[in-house]
N, CA, C and O atoms as a DFTB+ gen file, in Angstrom:
584 C
 N C O
     1  1      16.646     -13.406       8.796
     2  2      16.172     -13.565       7.436
     3  2      16.823     -12.554       6.505
     4  3      17.036     -12.860       5.332
     5  1      17.137     -11.388       6.977
     6  2      17.514     -10.240       6.152
     7  2      18.477     -10.577       5.011
     8  3      18.050     -11.129       3.997
     9  1      19.729     -10.268       5.151
    10  2      20.674     -10.504       4.060
    11  2      20.819      -9.295       3.171
    12  3      20.531      -8.167       3.572
    13  1      21.265      -9.540       1.972
    14  2      21.544      -8.503       0.993
    15  2      20.304      -8.280       0.127
    16  3      19.762      -9.228      -0.441
    17  1      19.864      -7.042       0.029
    18  2      18.666      -6.749      -0.758
    19  2      18.821      -7.165      -2.213
    20  3      17.843      -7.547      -2.855
    21  1      20.048      -7.094      -2.741
    22  2      20.272      -7.456      -4.147
    23  2      19.971      -8.934      -4.391
    24  3      19.424      -9.293      -5.433
    25  1      20.325      -9.782      -3.439
    26  2      20.046     -11.212      -3.570
    27  2      18.533     -11.443      -3.618
    28  3      18.047     -12.253      -4.408
    29  1      17.800     -10.731      -2.772
    30  2      16.342     -10.858      -2.776
    31  2      15.755     -10.404      -4.109
    32  3      14.841     -11.043      -4.632
    33  1      16.268      -9.314      -4.660
    34  2      15.763      -8.841      -5.958
    35  2      16.127      -9.809      -7.076
    36  3      15.333     -10.035      -7.989
    37  1      17.325     -10.379      -7.008
    38  2      17.711     -11.379      -8.012
    39  2      16.781     -12.585      -7.960
    40  3      16.370     -13.108      -8.996
    41  1      16.453     -13.022      -6.747
    42  2      15.540     -14.163      -6.606
    43  2      14.137     -13.785      -7.087
    44  3      13.436     -14.607      -7.679
    45  1      13.734     -12.547      -6.832
    46  2      12.429     -12.083      -7.319
    47  2      12.392     -12.137      -8.844
    48  3      11.410     -12.592      -9.430
    49  1      13.463     -11.671      -9.481
    50  2      13.516     -11.699     -10.949
    51  2      13.538     -13.132     -11.471
    52  3      12.981     -13.419     -12.530
    53  1      14.180     -14.029     -10.731
    54  2      14.184     -15.442     -11.105
    55  2      12.767     -16.016     -11.047
    56  3      12.326     -16.697     -11.973
    57  1      12.059     -15.733      -9.953
    58  2      10.672     -16.202      -9.847
    59  2       9.807     -15.629     -10.970
    60  3       8.955     -16.324     -11.523
    61  1      10.032     -14.362     -11.301
    62  2       9.260     -13.753     -12.383
    63  2       9.557     -14.447     -13.710
    64  3       8.644     -14.713     -14.492
    65  1      10.823     -14.737     -13.962
    66  2      11.193     -15.435     -15.201
    67  2      10.532     -16.815     -15.262
    68  3      10.028     -17.221     -16.309
    69  1      10.538     -17.521     -14.152
    70  2       9.892     -18.840     -14.108
    71  2       8.398     -18.704     -14.370
    72  3       7.807     -19.543     -15.049
    73  1       7.787     -17.653     -13.837
    74  2       6.345     -17.462     -14.000
    75  2       5.947     -17.251     -15.457
    76  3       4.782     -17.419     -15.817
    77  1       6.901     -16.889     -16.283
    78  2       6.603     -16.608     -17.688
    79  2       6.707     -17.841     -18.583
    80  3       6.601     -17.734     -19.804
    81  1       6.914     -19.007     -17.979
    82  2       6.881     -20.246     -18.765
    83  2       5.499     -20.410     -19.371
    84  3       4.530     -19.806     -18.911
    85  1       5.422     -21.200     -20.368
    86  2       4.133     -21.442     -21.019
    87  2       3.412     -22.587     -20.324
    88  3       3.990     -23.643     -20.069
    89  1       2.150     -22.361     -20.027
    90  2       1.336     -23.429     -19.466
    91  2       1.070     -24.459     -20.562
    92  3       0.874     -24.116     -21.728
    93  1       1.069     -25.710     -20.162
    94  2       0.732     -26.804     -21.075
    95  2       0.164     -27.945     -20.238
    96  3      -0.270     -27.729     -19.106
    97  1       0.164     -29.143     -20.782
    98  2      -0.398     -30.273     -20.039
    99  2       0.362     -30.557     -18.753
   100  3      -0.205     -31.119     -17.817
   101  1       1.633     -30.180     -18.688
   102  2       2.458     -30.459     -17.520
   103  2       2.685     -29.249     -16.615
   104  3       3.205     -29.397     -15.509
   105  1       2.305     -28.063     -17.070
   106  2       2.520     -26.839     -16.288
   107  2       1.193     -26.107     -16.169
   108  3       0.559     -25.775     -17.171
   109  1       0.783     -25.861     -14.936
   110  2      -0.506     -25.236     -14.664
   111  2      -0.346     -23.729     -14.435
   112  3       0.664     -23.274     -13.899
   113  1      -1.355     -22.972     -14.850
   114  2      -1.366     -21.542     -14.585
   115  2      -1.246     -21.259     -13.091
   116  3      -0.617     -20.280     -12.689
   117  1      -1.854     -22.122     -12.263
   118  2      -1.798     -21.931     -10.821
   119  2      -0.346     -21.907     -10.329
   120  3       0.020     -21.088      -9.486
   121  1       0.464     -22.805     -10.860
   122  2       1.871     -22.869     -10.451
   123  2       2.652     -21.659     -10.952
   124  3       3.546     -21.161     -10.268
   125  1       2.312     -21.197     -12.134
   126  2       2.987     -20.015     -12.675
   127  2       2.577     -18.760     -11.900
   128  3       3.404     -17.877     -11.668
   129  1       1.314     -18.679     -11.501
   130  2       0.856     -17.541     -10.703
   131  2       1.494     -17.568      -9.314
   132  3       1.771     -16.513      -8.743
   133  1       1.727     -18.750      -8.770
   134  2       2.440     -18.850      -7.497
   135  2       3.833     -18.237      -7.644
   136  3       4.298     -17.536      -6.746
   137  1       4.494     -18.495      -8.761
   138  2       5.820     -17.921      -8.993
   139  2       5.745     -16.395      -9.106
   140  3       6.650     -15.695      -8.651
   141  1       4.671     -15.880      -9.710
   142  2       4.486     -14.416      -9.791
   143  2       4.308     -13.836      -8.390
   144  3       4.864     -12.784      -8.076
   145  1       3.535     -14.519      -7.551
   146  2       3.354     -14.057      -6.175
   147  2       4.683     -14.080      -5.436
   148  3       4.999     -13.147      -4.697
   149  1       5.461     -15.133      -5.627
   150  2       6.759     -15.239      -4.971
   151  2       7.698     -14.126      -5.422
   152  3       8.488     -13.614      -4.629
   153  1       7.611     -13.752      -6.698
   154  2       8.442     -12.663      -7.218
   155  2       8.137     -11.366      -6.479
   156  3       9.050     -10.650      -6.069
   157  1       6.868     -11.071      -6.312
   158  2       6.473      -9.838      -5.610
   159  2       6.868      -9.915      -4.141
   160  3       7.402      -8.954      -3.587
   161  1       6.608     -11.042      -3.519
   162  2       6.959     -11.199      -2.106
   163  2       8.448     -10.944      -1.881
   164  3       8.817     -10.207      -0.966
   165  1       9.293     -11.537      -2.695
   166  2      10.740     -11.383      -2.527
   167  2      11.193      -9.967      -2.868
   168  3      12.104      -9.434      -2.234
   169  1      10.563      -9.361      -3.863
   170  2      10.925      -7.979      -4.214
   171  2      10.553      -7.020      -3.079
   172  3      11.338      -6.140      -2.726
   173  1       9.367      -7.190      -2.514
   174  2       8.961      -6.343      -1.384
   175  2       9.894      -6.536      -0.194
   176  3      10.280      -5.570       0.464
   177  1      10.251      -7.779       0.075
   178  2      11.186      -8.045       1.171
   179  2      12.553      -7.436       0.862
   180  3      13.225      -6.934       1.763
   181  1      12.969      -7.477      -0.410
   182  2      14.229      -6.851      -0.793
   183  2      14.227      -5.360      -0.532
   184  3      15.226      -4.812      -0.066
   185  1      13.113      -4.691      -0.829
   186  2      13.028      -3.250      -0.577
   187  2      13.026      -2.965       0.925
   188  3      13.649      -2.006       1.379
   189  1      12.332      -3.789       1.683
   190  2      12.369      -3.622       3.140
   191  2      13.798      -3.764       3.661
   192  3      14.236      -2.985       4.507
   193  1      14.507      -4.742       3.160
   194  2      15.902      -4.947       3.576
   195  2      16.740      -3.739       3.174
   196  3      17.613      -3.311       3.929
   197  1      16.482      -3.186       1.992
   198  2      17.187      -1.977       1.561
   199  2      16.995      -0.859       2.578
   200  3      17.918      -0.091       2.849
   201  1      15.790      -0.771       3.140
   202  2      15.493       0.241       4.155
   203  2      16.032      -0.140       5.540
   204  3      15.857       0.608       6.502
   205  1      16.682      -1.293       5.636
   206  2      17.268      -1.707       6.903
   207  2      16.316      -2.473       7.807
   208  3      16.570      -2.615       9.003
   209  1      15.231      -2.964       7.246
   210  2      14.220      -3.689       7.997
   211  2      14.380      -5.191       7.752
   212  3      14.565      -5.625       6.615
   213  1      14.309      -5.965       8.812
   214  2      14.311      -7.419       8.685
   215  2      12.848      -7.840       8.519
   216  3      12.099      -7.857       9.496
   217  1      12.431      -8.182       7.289
   218  2      11.012      -8.462       7.067
   219  2      10.546      -9.714       7.801
   220  3      11.306     -10.657       8.018
   221  1       9.272      -9.688       8.174
   222  2       8.714     -10.852       8.846
   223  2       8.614     -12.013       7.862
   224  3       8.541     -11.818       6.649
   225  1       8.613     -13.218       8.408
   226  2       8.476     -14.416       7.577
   227  2       6.996     -14.617       7.299
   228  3       6.268     -15.215       8.091
   229  1       6.579     -14.108       6.169
   230  2       5.175     -14.190       5.782
   231  2       5.081     -14.243       4.269
   232  3       5.971     -13.782       3.554
   233  1       3.980     -14.819       3.796
   234  2       3.667     -14.798       2.364
   235  2       2.634     -13.716       2.069
   236  3       2.256     -13.513       0.915
   237  1       2.179     -13.022       3.111
   238  2       1.093     -12.067       2.988
   239  2       1.600     -10.737       2.429
   240  3       2.299      -9.987       3.110
   241  1       1.240     -10.466       1.196
   242  2       1.683      -9.235       0.542
   243  2       1.083      -7.999       1.203
   244  3       1.719      -6.945       1.228
   245  1      -0.122      -8.112       1.735
   246  2      -0.744      -6.979       2.421
   247  2       0.108      -6.570       3.620
   248  3       0.339      -5.382       3.844
   249  1       0.572      -7.551       4.388
   250  2       1.424      -7.256       5.555
   251  2       2.731      -6.602       5.123
   252  3       3.196      -5.652       5.752
   253  1       3.316      -7.113       4.056
   254  2       4.593      -6.562       3.585
   255  2       4.417      -5.135       3.071
   256  3       5.251      -4.271       3.339
   257  1       3.342      -4.888       2.338
   258  2       3.083      -3.547       1.817
   259  2       2.801      -2.583       2.976
   260  3       3.262      -1.442       2.970
   261  1       2.049      -3.049       3.957
   262  2       1.751      -2.211       5.128
   263  2       3.046      -1.840       5.848
   264  3       3.227      -0.684       6.231
   265  1       3.942      -2.796       6.035
   266  2       5.231      -2.520       6.674
   267  2       6.041      -1.536       5.829
   268  3       6.648      -0.609       6.364
   269  1       6.049      -1.734       4.543
   270  2       6.802      -0.868       3.635
   271  2       6.257       0.556       3.635
   272  3       7.013       1.506       3.436
   273  1       4.953       0.713       3.857
   274  2       4.346       2.048       3.846
   275  2       4.858       2.923       4.991
   276  3       4.637       4.134       4.984
   277  1       5.531       2.335       5.963
   278  2       6.138       3.114       7.045
   279  2       7.380       3.852       6.551
   280  3       7.844       4.790       7.199
   281  1       7.914       3.438       5.418
   282  2       9.183       3.985       4.927
   283  2       9.056       4.735       3.606
   284  3       9.936       5.518       3.248
   285  1       7.966       4.499       2.883
   286  2       7.792       5.150       1.590
   287  2       6.317       5.168       1.219
   288  3       5.526       4.368       1.719
   289  1       5.963       6.083       0.345
   290  2       4.598       6.100      -0.184
   291  2       4.445       4.944      -1.168
   292  3       5.328       4.684      -1.986
   293  1       3.331       4.270      -1.075
   294  2       3.057       3.129      -1.946
   295  2       2.014       3.552      -2.978
   296  3       0.889       3.895      -2.614
   297  1       2.377       3.529      -4.258
   298  2       1.390       3.871      -5.288
   299  2       0.215       2.882      -5.272
   300  3       0.375       1.724      -4.885
   301  1      -0.936       3.341      -5.686
   302  2      -2.143       2.503      -5.655
   303  2      -1.952       1.215      -6.458
   304  3      -2.389       0.149      -6.025
   305  1      -1.301       1.302      -7.628
   306  2      -1.137       0.076      -8.424
   307  2      -0.208      -0.933      -7.745
   308  3      -0.287      -2.128      -8.030
   309  1       0.655      -0.477      -6.866
   310  2       1.497      -1.402      -6.103
   311  2       0.688      -1.996      -4.955
   312  3       0.840      -3.177      -4.643
   313  1      -0.167      -1.198      -4.325
   314  2      -1.085      -1.740      -3.314
   315  2      -1.931      -2.872      -3.895
   316  3      -2.262      -3.835      -3.204
   317  1      -2.271      -2.739      -5.165
   318  2      -3.126      -3.730      -5.821
   319  2      -2.416      -5.069      -6.054
   320  3      -3.068      -6.052      -6.405
   321  1      -1.104      -5.123      -5.865
   322  2      -0.416      -6.411      -6.026
   323  2      -0.871      -7.412      -4.983
   324  3      -0.613      -8.609      -5.111
   325  1      -1.548      -6.927      -3.950
   326  2      -2.066      -7.822      -2.913
   327  2      -3.025      -8.864      -3.486
   328  3      -3.259      -9.895      -2.855
   329  1      -3.582      -8.611      -4.670
   330  2      -4.467      -9.609      -5.284
   331  2      -3.729     -10.922      -5.539
   332  3      -4.351     -11.975      -5.679
   333  1      -2.410     -10.852      -5.598
   334  2      -1.628     -12.073      -5.831
   335  2      -1.576     -12.966      -4.597
   336  3      -1.117     -14.105      -4.678
   337  1      -2.042     -12.465      -3.458
   338  2      -2.067     -13.274      -2.228
   339  2      -2.772     -14.607      -2.436
   340  3      -2.375     -15.621      -1.861
   341  1      -3.812     -14.606      -3.253
   342  2      -4.559     -15.846      -3.483
   343  2      -3.678     -16.963      -4.037
   344  3      -3.976     -18.143      -3.850
   345  1      -2.611     -16.597      -4.707
   346  2      -1.746     -17.603      -5.327
   347  2      -0.674     -18.123      -4.377
   348  3       0.042     -19.067      -4.710
   349  1      -0.558     -17.517      -3.200
   350  2       0.497     -17.911      -2.264
   351  2       0.232     -19.275      -1.650
   352  3       1.155     -20.068      -1.464
   353  1      -1.009     -19.546      -1.340
   354  2      -1.320     -20.805      -0.648
   355  2      -2.472     -21.544      -1.317
   356  3      -2.374     -22.737      -1.605
   357  1      -3.565     -20.825      -1.562
   358  2      -4.801     -21.483      -1.988
   359  2      -4.658     -22.320      -3.251
   360  3      -5.267     -23.386      -3.347
   361  1      -3.877     -21.872      -4.211
   362  2      -3.799     -22.600      -5.483
   363  2      -2.575     -23.505      -5.580
   364  3      -2.346     -24.131      -6.615
   365  1      -1.799     -23.576      -4.521
   366  2      -0.575     -24.377      -4.587
   367  2      -0.831     -25.874      -4.541
   368  3      -0.010     -26.665      -5.006
   369  1      -1.947     -26.256      -3.994
   370  2      -2.235     -27.679      -3.821
   371  2      -3.579     -28.004      -4.453
   372  3      -4.485     -27.170      -4.449
   373  1      -3.716     -29.195      -4.990
   374  2      -5.017     -29.572      -5.565
   375  2      -6.105     -29.473      -4.504
   376  3      -5.882     -29.792      -3.336
   377  1      -7.257     -29.038      -4.917
   378  2      -8.336     -28.924      -3.950
   379  2      -9.449     -28.036      -4.413
   380  3      -9.802     -28.009      -5.592
   381  1      -9.996     -27.314      -3.477
   382  2     -11.177     -26.497      -3.724
   383  2     -10.821     -25.098      -4.195
   384  3     -10.842     -24.154      -3.406
   385  1     -10.505     -24.962      -5.426
   386  2     -10.300     -23.647      -6.024
   387  2     -10.678     -23.739      -7.492
   388  3     -10.684     -24.817      -8.087
   389  1     -10.988     -22.604      -8.052
   390  2     -11.314     -22.535      -9.469
   391  2     -10.011     -22.422     -10.244
   392  3      -9.169     -21.587      -9.912
   393  1      -9.828     -23.243     -11.269
   394  2      -8.587     -23.134     -12.055
   395  2      -8.382     -21.716     -12.591
   396  3      -9.339     -21.005     -12.895
   397  1      -7.141     -21.334     -12.697
   398  2      -6.768     -19.995     -13.170
   399  2      -6.915     -19.944     -14.692
   400  3      -6.486     -20.854     -15.402
   401  1      -7.518     -18.880     -15.169
   402  2      -7.669     -18.688     -16.615
   403  2      -6.414     -18.029     -17.189
   404  3      -5.588     -17.495     -16.450
   405  1      -6.288     -18.075     -18.485
   406  2      -5.152     -17.423     -19.145
   407  2      -5.187     -15.914     -18.883
   408  3      -4.138     -15.290     -18.725
   409  1      -6.356     -15.341     -18.837
   410  2      -6.499     -13.902     -18.578
   411  2      -6.019     -13.559     -17.159
   412  3      -5.304     -12.576     -16.964
   413  1      -6.414     -14.371     -16.174
   414  2      -5.964     -14.147     -14.800
   415  2      -4.451     -14.298     -14.704
   416  3      -3.777     -13.527     -14.020
   417  1      -3.935     -15.290     -15.391
   418  2      -2.485     -15.513     -15.422
   419  2      -1.768     -14.292     -15.998
   420  3      -0.792     -13.815     -15.419
   421  1      -2.243     -13.790     -17.127
   422  2      -1.620     -12.617     -17.757
   423  2      -1.654     -11.411     -16.822
   424  3      -0.691     -10.647     -16.750
   425  1      -2.755     -11.247     -16.114
   426  2      -2.866     -10.138     -15.163
   427  2      -1.864     -10.312     -14.018
   428  3      -1.254      -9.338     -13.575
   429  1      -1.695     -11.537     -13.542
   430  2      -0.741     -11.795     -12.453
   431  2       0.677     -11.445     -12.887
   432  3       1.436     -10.852     -12.121
   433  1       1.031     -11.812     -14.111
   434  2       2.384     -11.520     -14.621
   435  2       2.575     -10.008     -14.754
   436  3       3.597      -9.471     -14.327
   437  1       1.604      -9.329     -15.337
   438  2       1.704      -7.874     -15.502
   439  2       1.800      -7.178     -14.151
   440  3       2.559      -6.221     -13.996
   441  1       1.046      -7.649     -13.186
   442  2       1.058      -7.070     -11.837
   443  2       2.424      -7.253     -11.189
   444  3       2.976      -6.318     -10.609
   445  1       2.965      -8.463     -11.292
   446  2       4.280      -8.747     -10.705
   447  2       5.372      -7.916     -11.382
   448  3       6.240      -7.358     -10.710
   449  1       5.325      -7.837     -12.697
   450  2       6.326      -7.039     -13.416
   451  2       6.294      -5.584     -12.984
   452  3       7.336      -4.973     -12.745
   453  1       5.090      -5.033     -12.885
   454  2       4.933      -3.622     -12.507
   455  2       5.541      -3.374     -11.123
   456  3       6.225      -2.373     -10.908
   457  1       5.288      -4.288     -10.195
   458  2       5.797      -4.134      -8.843
   459  2       7.321      -4.205      -8.816
   460  3       7.969      -3.400      -8.148
   461  1       7.885      -5.152      -9.529
   462  2       9.344      -5.305      -9.533
   463  2      10.010      -4.099     -10.181
   464  3      11.028      -3.614      -9.686
   465  1       9.454      -3.615     -11.270
   466  2      10.009      -2.421     -11.923
   467  2       9.947      -1.234     -10.966
   468  3      10.912      -0.478     -10.859
   469  1       8.824      -1.062     -10.270
   470  2       8.696       0.044      -9.318
   471  2       9.763      -0.056      -8.229
   472  3      10.393       0.942      -7.879
   473  1       9.962      -1.241      -7.704
   474  2      10.951      -1.433      -6.640
   475  2      12.360      -1.161      -7.155
   476  3      13.153      -0.515      -6.471
   477  1      12.675      -1.640      -8.338
   478  2      14.004      -1.381      -8.898
   479  2      14.226       0.113      -9.114
   480  3      15.298       0.633      -8.806
   481  1      13.219       0.799      -9.638
   482  2      13.336       2.246      -9.858
   483  2      13.416       2.998      -8.527
   484  3      14.147       3.981      -8.406
   485  1      12.668       2.534      -7.540
   486  2      12.698       3.156      -6.211
   487  2      14.103       3.072      -5.625
   488  3      14.638       4.070      -5.143
   489  1      14.694       1.893      -5.666
   490  2      16.040       1.709      -5.119
   491  2      17.059       2.527      -5.915
   492  3      17.944       3.153      -5.333
   493  1      16.936       2.521      -7.223
   494  2      17.854       3.302      -8.064
   495  2      17.774       4.787      -7.705
   496  3      18.802       5.457      -7.605
   497  1      16.563       5.301      -7.514
   498  2      16.386       6.707      -7.140
   499  2      16.951       7.007      -5.761
   500  3      17.564       8.054      -5.553
   501  1      16.748       6.099      -4.822
   502  2      17.278       6.303      -3.469
   503  2      18.805       6.274      -3.462
   504  3      19.440       7.061      -2.759
   505  1      19.386       5.379      -4.233
   506  2      20.852       5.320      -4.321
   507  2      21.411       6.585      -4.972
   508  3      22.437       7.114      -4.545
   509  1      20.727       7.056      -6.004
   510  2      21.166       8.282      -6.676
   511  2      21.086       9.474      -5.720
   512  3      22.002      10.295      -5.665
   513  1      19.990       9.563      -4.971
   514  2      19.839      10.653      -4.011
   515  2      20.907      10.574      -2.929
   516  3      21.459      11.599      -2.531
   517  1      21.202       9.382      -2.454
   518  2      22.236       9.214      -1.431
   519  2      23.588       9.675      -1.961
   520  3      24.353      10.314      -1.239
   521  1      23.882       9.359      -3.202
   522  2      25.157       9.778      -3.816
   523  2      25.196      11.297      -3.967
   524  3      26.218      11.925      -3.691
   525  1      24.081      11.885      -4.405
   526  2      24.020      13.345      -4.539
   527  2      24.179      14.025      -3.177
   528  3      24.875      15.033      -3.053
   529  1      23.530      13.465      -2.164
   530  2      23.644      14.025      -0.814
   531  2      25.083      13.939      -0.319
   532  3      25.591      14.870       0.307
   533  1      25.730      12.820      -0.604
   534  2      27.123      12.640      -0.199
   535  2      28.013      13.676      -0.906
   536  3      28.890      14.285      -0.294
   537  1      27.766      13.854      -2.190
   538  2      28.525      14.858      -2.940
   539  2      28.288      16.252      -2.383
   540  3      29.221      17.044      -2.255
   541  1      27.033      16.549      -2.051
   542  2      26.707      17.864      -1.513
   543  2      27.392      18.086      -0.172
   544  3      27.900      19.177       0.087
   545  1      27.414      17.073       0.681
   546  2      28.115      17.181       1.969
   547  2      29.602      17.465       1.748
   548  3      30.201      18.274       2.457
   549  1      30.183      16.793       0.761
   550  2      31.596      17.008       0.456
   551  2      31.821      18.455       0.018
   552  3      32.724      19.123       0.521
   553  1      31.001      18.938      -0.918
   554  2      31.174      20.302      -1.409
   555  2      30.925      21.320      -0.299
   556  3      31.617      22.336      -0.229
   557  1      29.948      21.061       0.566
   558  2      29.672      21.954       1.692
   559  2      30.873      22.006       2.636
   560  3      31.236      23.077       3.122
   561  1      31.492      20.843       2.896
   562  2      32.641      20.821       3.801
   563  2      33.842      21.534       3.184
   564  3      34.599      22.190       3.900
   565  1      34.027      21.417       1.888
   566  2      35.118      22.115       1.198
   567  2      34.874      23.618       1.254
   568  3      35.802      24.388       1.502
   569  1      33.631      24.041       1.027
   570  2      33.293      25.468       1.042
   571  2      33.499      26.066       2.439
   572  3      33.918      27.216       2.571
   573  1      33.203      25.284       3.471
   574  2      33.386      25.769       4.849
   575  2      34.848      26.001       5.169
   576  3      35.168      26.888       5.960
   577  1      35.737      25.232       4.578
   578  2      37.187      25.336       4.853
   579  2      37.783      26.563       4.175
   580  3      38.873      26.993       4.552
   581  1      37.114      27.132       3.200
   582  2      37.683      28.275       2.474
   583  2      37.475      29.549       3.191
   584  3      37.895      30.602       2.712
């Protein structure tokens, strides 16, 4: 499943963009919230891949966050993205669920955005640190030769 973490983040951003469509007679909040959940799922999997982990095939954000916590500290507001789990399966098909309100939809979008921004900043910081460490190793090796 793994692949390139950048592709996973690009797909996460695509799902987030789709989730921001306007609900109308032909587009349901439930479907847009599913896209928000998919955005978070793919972003979390992208970060796991960045850490060199082949994420399990699951829609369960709690499982993905738990796996990710082995490699980094997870802020409480990112742990809270697990509330989007309800949109992964339960609301995807007509049946026994309460329709999503505009307020719930707005919260789902804000939650997904926050998670994706955190993941992008996390990766950016890790890449910057890796570059600084590489530079430091170079300077240390040059200093040793003198």
